[in-house]
N, C-alpha and C positions, 0 to 999 in steps of 0.2 A: 668392378661390380657389373653384373649383367642387368640390362634394363628390364623393367617390368613388362610383361607381355601385354599386348594390346587387348586381347580378349579379357584377361583378368582385370584390367583397368576399367573396361566397360561394365563388368559385373559389379565392381566396387561402386561406381557412380550410380548405377541403377539402384543398388541396395541402400545407399545413403539417401537417395531421393525419395524412395517410396517406403522404405523400412520393411521390406518383405523378409520374414523370418524363414530361414531354412532349418528344418527340424534336425536336431542332433540326437542320436540314440543315448539313452541314459546309462547304458551298460558299457560305455567306452572305458578303456583301461584307466585306472586311477592315477597312473604315472604320466598321463598325457598333459601337455602344457598349452595354454591359449596365449598367444602373443598379441597384445593390443597395439594399435598404431602408436609409434613413438612420437612424442611431442617434439616439435621443431621450434625452438625459442626464436630463431631468426625470422620466423613467419608470423610472430605474434603470440599472444597468450593461449590461443586455441589452434595454432598451426600444427599440422602433422606432416610426416614424411613417409609415404607408403613405400617408395623404392628402397630406402634404407631398412625399413621394417622387414621387407621381404628378403633382402640380402642377408641380414643377420639371422633370420629364421632358417634360411637355407644352410648357412654355415653351421649353426647349432645342430641341425639335423644330422650332421656328420658324426655326432657323438652317439647316435642310436636312439635319441629321445624322439618320441612321437609328438607332433604338434597338431593342433586343430587347424582345419582348413581356414585360410584367410577370409573366404566369403562367409563362413559361419560366424567369425568374430565381428565382421562388419555388420552382418545382419543382427547380431545380438545388440550391438551399440545402437543401431537404428531403432530396433523394437523397443529398447529401454530408454531411448532418448538421451543417450550419453553423449554430451557435446564437448566435454573437457578431456583432453588426452593426458596421459602420464599419471593418472590416479583413478581409484575406484572407491565408492562408498562401501561400507561393510555389507549392506543388504545386496549390493550388486555382486560382491564376491560370492555370496551364497547362491545368487541366481546363476552365476557362471558355473558353479559346481553342479547345480541341478539341471540347467538347460543344456550346457555344453558337455557335461559329464567329465570335467577335468579336475585334477587335484591342485594344479598350480596355475597362476597367471604371471606373465612376464610384462612388466611395465617399465617405461624408461623415457629418456629424452635425449635429443641431439643438442648438445650444448655448444658445439663449435662445428661450423661447416662453411668454409670459405676458400676460394681458390686464390684470390689476390689480396694483398701483394705477396703473401706467403701462404701456401696451402696448409690448412690446419683442420683437424677433425677430432671430435670428442663425444662420448656418450656416457650416460649413467643408466644402469639397469638394476631392477629389483625383482627377485623371484619371490612371489607371495603365495602362501598356502591358502586355498580357498575356504577350508572348513573352519579355520580359526583366525585368519587374517594375519598370520605370523610371517614376517620376512625371513626367509631361510637362506638367502644368498643375495649379495649385492656386488656390483662391479662399477668402477669408475675408471675410464681410460681416455686419454687424449694424446694425440701426436701432432707435431708440427714439423714442417720440412726443415726449419732451422735447427731443430734438435737432432736431425738425422743426416747432417752433412758428412760427406765421405772425402777422403783424400783426393785431390785433383778434380773433385766434382764428378767423379765417375760413378754412375748409378744413383745420383741424387734423386730424391723424391720431387716430382714435378706436378702432381695432381692429387686431388682429394681422394680419387678412386684408389690410388696406391695406399693412402693412409687407411682407408676403410678395410683394405685387405689385411693390413697389419692388425687392426682392431679385431677382425674376424679370426685371425690366427690365434690371438691371445685369448679370445673368448672360448675357443674350442679347448684350449689347454686348461682353463680355469673352471669350465662348466661342471657343476656338481651332479654328474650323470647318475652316480650310484644312489644319492639321496632322492633324486627324482623318481627313480624306478621302484622305490620302496612302496609296498602296498599299504593303504590306509585301512585299518581294521577297527570295527566297533565305533566308527566315527558317527557323530550325531548328524542326522539329515533333517533339517527343519522343514516342516510342512507349512506352518503359519506362525506369525508372531503378532500378538495384540498387546501393546504397551500403552496404557492410558493413565492419566492424560499426558500429552506431550509437553505441555507447560503447566506448572503447578506452583501454588503459593507455599511458602515455608510452613511445615507442619501438616500439610494436607496428605491424603493417602494416594499412593501409586499402586496400580494393579497390573500384573503381567500374566498372560496366558500363552503357553508355547505348545504347539502340537508337533510331535515328532513322527517321521515316517518309519523310524526304526521299530522293530518288534524283537526284543531280546528274549532269549530262552531263559527258563528258570535258573537262577543262580548266577546269571550274567547281567541281570538288569542293574544299571548303575543307580546310585543315589543322586537325586536331583536337587540342586541349589541354585538360587538366583544371587549373583554377586553384584553388590552395589556399593561403590566407594569402600572397597576392602571389607565390607560386611556381607555375611552369608545369611540368606533367608531360605528356609527349607521349602521346597516345592511339593505340593500335594496333588495327587491325581484327582481329576474331576471327570466323572462320567458324563456330566452334562455337556462340557466343552470338548471332551475327548483329548485333553491335554493336561499339562502340569501348570498349576497356578500358585501365585504368591502375592501377598499384599503387604506393603510396608509404608512407614511414615517418612515423608521427604524431610531432608535436613533443613536447618535454619539458614545455612549459608547459600547465597545466590550463586548460580553457576550451572554448568552442564555436567550431568552425572551419567557415565556409561553403565550399561546393564549387560551382564554376561550370564550365560547358562553354564553352570559348572557341573560336570558329570564326574562321578567318582566310582571307580571299580575297585572295591576292596580286594577282590580275588586277585587282580593283577597288580595292585599297589600303585595304580596310576590314576591321573585325573586328566580331564579334557575340558578346555574352556572355549565356548562359542560366543562371540559377540552377538548381541541381540539388537542393540540400538542405544538410545540415550533419551533422557528427559531433562528438562530445564527447570530449575527452581528460580522463580522470579518473585521477589517480594517488594519490588519498587513500582509504585503506581505511576501511571502516565500523568503528565502535567499538560492541562489543556487550557487554552485561552479563548475568549469569545469577543468578537468585534461586530458591531452593527454598522453597516455601510449605508451612506446616503442620508444620515440623520441631520437634523438641525438642532443645535443645542438650545435649550431653554433652562438656564440654571444647570442642574446636574441631571436633568431628565432629557432623554433623547426622544424627539417627537417626529412621527411619520404621518403622512397623509393617508396611506392605505397599505402599500406594499413594503414589507420589512425584509431586508437582506441580511442574513446572519452568516458570518464568516468565521468558522472555528479553525483553530490551529493547535498543533502540538508544540509545546515549548521544548520538550526533549523528545525526539523522534523515536518511535518504537512501533512494532506491529500492533494494530488494533483489531480485535475480533468482532466487535459490534459497537454501534452507537445509537443514541436516541436523543431527539430534540422534542421538548414539550413547551407549549405556550400556556401560561396560566395567568389568571387574574391575581391581584395582590392578596386575595382571600384564598389562594390555592385552588381555584376552580379551573380544571383543565378545559381549554377551548380548542386545542389542536395538538396533535402529537404524531410523530413519525419515527420508525425504527428500522434499521437495516444492518446486515452483517457486512464485515469488511472494514477497510480503512475509512476514515472520515472524509466527507466531501469537501470540495473547495468552498461551497456556499449552499445555503438553504434559503429559499424564498417563501415567505408566508404572505398571502394576499390580504390578510386581515379578516378572514371569514371564520365564523364559528362553525367548526366541522359538524357539530351536532344539529345546528339549526340553519346553516347556510346563509347567515346574515352578517353584515359588517356591524361592528359595535365599537363605539368610541370608549376610551378609558385607558387606564394604566395597566400594563402587563409585564410579565417577566419571561424572558427566553431562558430556558434551562436546558443545558447541553450535557449529556453524560456519555462516557466512553468506558469500555471494558477491554483490557488487553487479553492476550492468549491465556494467561495464567488466572484470569478472573479479577485482577486488580482493577479498581474503578476510580474514576476521577470525574469532576464536574465543574462547570463554570456557568454563571448566569449574568444577565444584564436586564435592567429595567428600562422600559420605554413607554411611550404614550401614542395611541392612535387618535388622530384628530382630522376629520374630513368635513366638518361643518365650520364655516367661517365665524369668527367672533362677532357679536353684535356691537355696533357703534351707536352710542346714545348721542343724539343731536338735540341741543337746546339753544334757543335764541331769545334775545332780549333787546329792546330798544334803549339806546343811550344817545339821547339828543337826536341828531339827524342820521345816526348810524344804526346798523343792526349788528350785534355781536353774537357770533355763533360759537358755542362751546361744543367740543367733540371729546367724547370719553370712550375709551376702548380698553377692556381688561382681558388680556390674553398672554399666555406664555410665548406664543408664536408671534414674532415680529412681522410687521408689514414689509412687503417688497415694493408696493406701489399704491397710491391713492389719487383720486381726482374728484374735485367738487365743482359743480356748476349751479349757480343761482340765477333764476330768470323771473322777470315780471310777467304778468298775464298777457301783456301786449307783445311778448317775445323779446324784450330788451334784456341783454346779458348784464346782470348786475355784478357777478363775481365768478371768476374761474381760477382755480389753483390746483396744483398737483405736486407730488413729490414722493419720497420714500418713507420718511417718518411723519406720522400723523400729528399735526400741531394740536395743542390744547384749545386754541382760540383763533377765530378768523373774524374779520369785520368788513362791512361794505356800506356805502351810503344808500339811504332810502331814495327811491325815485320820486319825482314830483308827479304823483298820480293821485287819483281820487282815493280817499281813505278806504273805500270798499273793494279796492283792487287786491287780488291775491298775489302772493309771492311763493314760489316753489323751486324745487331743484332736484338734483340726483347726486348721490355719493357712491363712487365705485372704489372697492378695495380688493387687493390680492395679497395674501400673506406669502411668506417664503416657502411654504409647502405647496403653493399653487391653488389653495382654496380661494375662490372668488366670491365677493359679496356685493350686493346691489341694494341700495336703500333709497326709495323715493321719498323726498321731503315734501310734505303737504304745506298748505298755507300756514305761516307762522301766526299771523294776526287776523283772525276772522273778524268781520264787522260786529259791532255790538248787537246782541240778540240773535246772532247766527252762529251758535256753537256747534251745530250739527255739521257733519261732513257733507260735502256736495254729493249729488247723485253720482252713481257709478259711471253712467254714460258721459256725464258732464266732465267728471274727473279724467276719464280715459281720453276724451277729446282734448282737454287741456294738456294732458301729458304728451300726447302725440304732437301737439303744437309746439311745446317749448322744452321738451326733454330730449336731449341728444342721446341716441342709443350708443352704448359703449360696447 
């Protein structure tokens, strides 16, 4: 095998890197063939071998068949972002016909290529007609040095290059040169295809519009049909679109349905089928779940201080066309909403603001998450939660029991406490009681000091719930002297507080 030229190698690398398209005349002979780079399985799923591709093209040129320039093929791949070797989509076949002006493409793969321990080499090739996607010729060949042993070892195969020569000789003998040279007449040249929608629910309508470049003379115009799942739908000419159109109802069975354009020439007694694409019938709605992160449980209700993190997920993964999240009151009043196209996000964070008024409001809400797939099937999930940013009030009551003071503490809230601290002081600054913990007790007691009966007793109660809401309650004199039920003056009370209340 002759090595690839350095200049051609540099051209290939430049075209692959920048995707520069080299224009090809549309009037090229219909018998010309475009050889795409062969897939090299030994180099991975997207590996290619340009030297082998060039060598086989040169050998097949000995049959008289004309081939497109390699730089044109590489440029076409770069311009159309074709990254997978060994195959082409239907619409790419049509683009090859129009852009490169060829009637056939040659695709294939190197399935064996190793020197040691025993040289072996094998290829598979498929010659595909561009206008209808039909494979008109195939070749599978493989040689190994162990299969070609000769007496006394004289003239044995010792390299892959010798096996490639044998493959090339066999290809020249089997190449369908006569079939390739046949002119393609009255073939359909597609200008544009509009097949909508791409994804559809069972029983919905599908519409297709095809514009043809061909302009047949009177008496030679073919009848036009759209073939879907072995059913024919007559195409009608539309002046508005300048093409043939048809509308049909999608089937009830889920799956992919290929669509072809069927042209029928009664005068010649022949038909021609051109693949147009496909649509997918999908009647299975997505399954979505919703989880609220960072919540503190209070019975069955999730409680948040202010920021709510919503984490949606798909139970069964499938493409999502758009999604929407809505926050509502339990009376279905919308306070915030957001909608986007594309797959669902990992998380959505709501800061607890009413988007219409920009204020935080406490209360119970419902997070409602909706998704739509490409076919329009919808699914939803919801979760109820509560916003609470104001600490719960603690009711403090005290009563004398002999020489003791009994303090009763009452707190009614769904949100449990994380910490509390109580300090009681006499007016002289004597600490009478200090206690702290996590669960607030219902009752505390301490001894009365031996002071004059008109002396005041006060204190402070600090609380913090599990959401982080902090409360502070200043406890005034429990037992004012007889005839003095009025609260002390503000300045006097402030002075006393600064004297015996420890700031927390």
